[in-house]
N, C-alpha and C positions, 0 to 999 in steps of 0.2 A: 327352793327347789323349783324347779321345771316343771310345767307344765305332767300328767297323766297321759298316756299315750294309748287313743281309740284307735285300733286298725279298724279301718275300714274297709267290709271286702265288698271287692271291687267285678266287672265282670268283663266277659271276654266281647270283644265285638270286628268285625269285621270293616273298617274303614272305607266309604268308595267301593264297598262288593270285595275287596278283595288285599287290605292291609289288615292284619290281625296286632289291635291292643287292646289294653286294662284300662277301665272307664269308671269315674262313681261318680253320682251325682254331688255337683258344685253345693245343688243346697243340705246334701247328709253333709259335709265336712261342715258348709254354716252352722246348722245346727251343733254342729261337736265343740264348732270352737265359741261361740257364742253364747252357746245357752247351756253349754254340759260342760263347758270351760277344761275343755282340755286338748290335747294337739290333734288334730287328727290327720292320718296316715292310711294313705290307701294299700293296700294287700292286695299283689297280685294272682289270684286266689287257680294258683297251679301245684299240683304237688311235686312236680320239676325244679320250680325253683326254690321251695322250701318248704318244710314241715310242719304239723302241726306244733311238737316238742319246742319249736323254736320260737312260735309266732305265744305260746302261751308265758315263755320266757322274756318276752320282748317289748310284749305289749302288756297291759294294765286295764283292758278291757274290750269289746271288739263292738261295733254296727253288723248287725247283718243285712244287707240295703234290699230294698227291690229290683226288681229286671226281668227283662223278657222273659230268657231262660225259665224253664219252669225245673224244677226236681224231677231226674228219672226216675219214671213209672216202678222200673224192676226194685227202684231202692225200699220201697215198701210192699215187694210180691208181686207187685200187676204188671200185665204186656200192654208195651208201649202202643198208642192207636194217634188218629192223625188230632184226634179231639187236644192232647197232650202237648202241642206245642212244640216249640222249638228249645234243646235242652244245653248247658255246658254244663258234664260230666267232671271236668277237671276241678268247677266251685263247688260240684257233691260233695268229690275225694277231700277235700279238706272241710269244709264246713260243717257237715256232719259230723263226723268224727271230734273237730271242734266243739260242737254243740255239747258231745256228751264231757268231754273232758271237762269245758267249765263248771258245767253241771255239779264233778265231782268234786271240783275242787274248789268251786265258790267263786270262782273268777268271774265277773258280768259283761253280761252282753246286753245287747238288746235287740228285740228282733223286729221287723219293717216288710210286710206281703211278703216278699221271698222269701224274707230272714223267717217269717211265723210258719210258713210253710217248711222250712228246714228242722227249726225246731221241732213241729208235728211227728217230721218223719225222723229226726233221729233216736225220738221218745219213742219209737213205733209205732206211730198212727198212721194215716193214709189219708189220701186226698181226691176230692172230686175232680176231674180234669175241666169240669167246666160249671160252675154254678148257676149260669141263667137256663139250661137244659133243664136243671131239674123244678119237677110239680112245684108250683106256688112259692119259688123263689124272683126275686127282682135279678136287672141286670147290675153287675157289681163295675160289670169294665168300665173304663176311661172312656168319655164319652170320646168319639173319632175327629171331630172339628172343634175349632175354636183357641182360645187363647189358651194359656195356660192357668191364669184367675180361674177361667170358665174351667176348663180340665181338671183342675183340684179344688173347685166349690166344693163346700158342704152339701153334700147327697143325701143321707139317711139318718137318724139316731141309732147309738148301739145303749143299750137297756145294760148296767152293768150289778153287779151280784151286791147288794146292801151289805156298808159293812165290811163288803170283800178289799181286796187289793190295789183294786183300780178304783174302785169307787174311794178311796183315802188317797189314793193319790190324787185325784180331779178332786175332791173337796164334793162328788155331785154323785148319783147313782147313773143319773142318762149326760151323754154328750153328744156332738153332732159332729160328724165327720165326713171326711171325703172319701173316695171310691175308687179304688181302680187296678182291678184283680179280676181275674177270670178263673182260676181254682178258687179252692176252701176247703176248710177239714172236712174230712168225711168218720173219720173214725181218731179219739186222739192220742192212744196208748199212754205209756206209762206214765204216771203221773203229773200227766199233765192236767191241769183244771181250767176249765172255760170260764171265764170271769165276765164275758160282753158277751152279746148278739145282736144283732143286727133287728129289724123291726119284722123280718122273712127266717128267722131263725139260725143264720150262717152265722157261726161263731165269728167274733169279730176280736178277743181281747185273752191272753190265755197268759199260763205262767207255770214251772215244774213246782211241785207239791214240795215241801218239807227239802230245798235244795238251799245249800248256803249261802248265797248270792243271789244277786239280781238276777232273774232270768225275763224279762215282762216281751212281749212281743205282741204286736198288734196287726191288723191284717189291712188298717189304712193306711196311707201316707201322712207319720207327723212330722215327717222334715218340712214340708210345704211351709214357708211364715214362723218357720216354728219358736222363732224371738219374740213373736204377738202373737197368737194364738191360741188360745185362753184353756184349750185340752193339749195342743204338742209343748209348750211351753212344759209343764210341770213334769210331762214327761221327762224330757230330754233334762231337766233340771234332778231328777231322782235318778237317771243315767247317769248324770257326773256326778253326784255325791256318792254313788255305787262304787264308781272308778277314782275318786281319789277317796275314797276308804280304805280300797283295795292296796293302793299304793303304799298306804302309808302303812301298811301293814310291813310295807319292807320288803 
């Protein structure tokens, strides 16, 4: 039997400031193929090219990747400001309804960074545009300088709910993670369970309560060194198992 197909949500870029392209990080494909044991396929996230229904029928699961553009604040009832940064409205138009459909169907998805924020918004939650501007919060953004190893280095612990979903995945109530995000969860929305938080109280791990499928999402970037990292590997292994289970249902 062919490996189950995981659709990797791509981002829209301008190469050399003029050539439009869809792209996804190589680390995402590596994690899906080498750890989750699935076939990684990049999705051009634009409703001009495909529909949510087509995606649901074509893939067994979805990886909601990180990316520089943010979910547009109008999607959660707020006005756009300079602090909200760049946007990808075409991705919003595909991923937000895709998340809701997957939750209803029990089709697995795994949210990473922007993907975490998309799940929040899709389920009726709201976001802070800039975590570091809030009193008592640390700077969660990617270090501006250094090698990839330095940018993706472990930055802070995340404390899980004892006995909760993530605690069971990790076999631990606290793990160390990297940190490369500017925005963060403000209000969780319908059925979103905050299952892990940073030392400053920033939500870092969520899932959808009572959803029939895999809905885990994290604010950090577990695709980095996923085959070796003791936190990343169990996440992608659990996601891969859920995708294999969905394929087996036929």
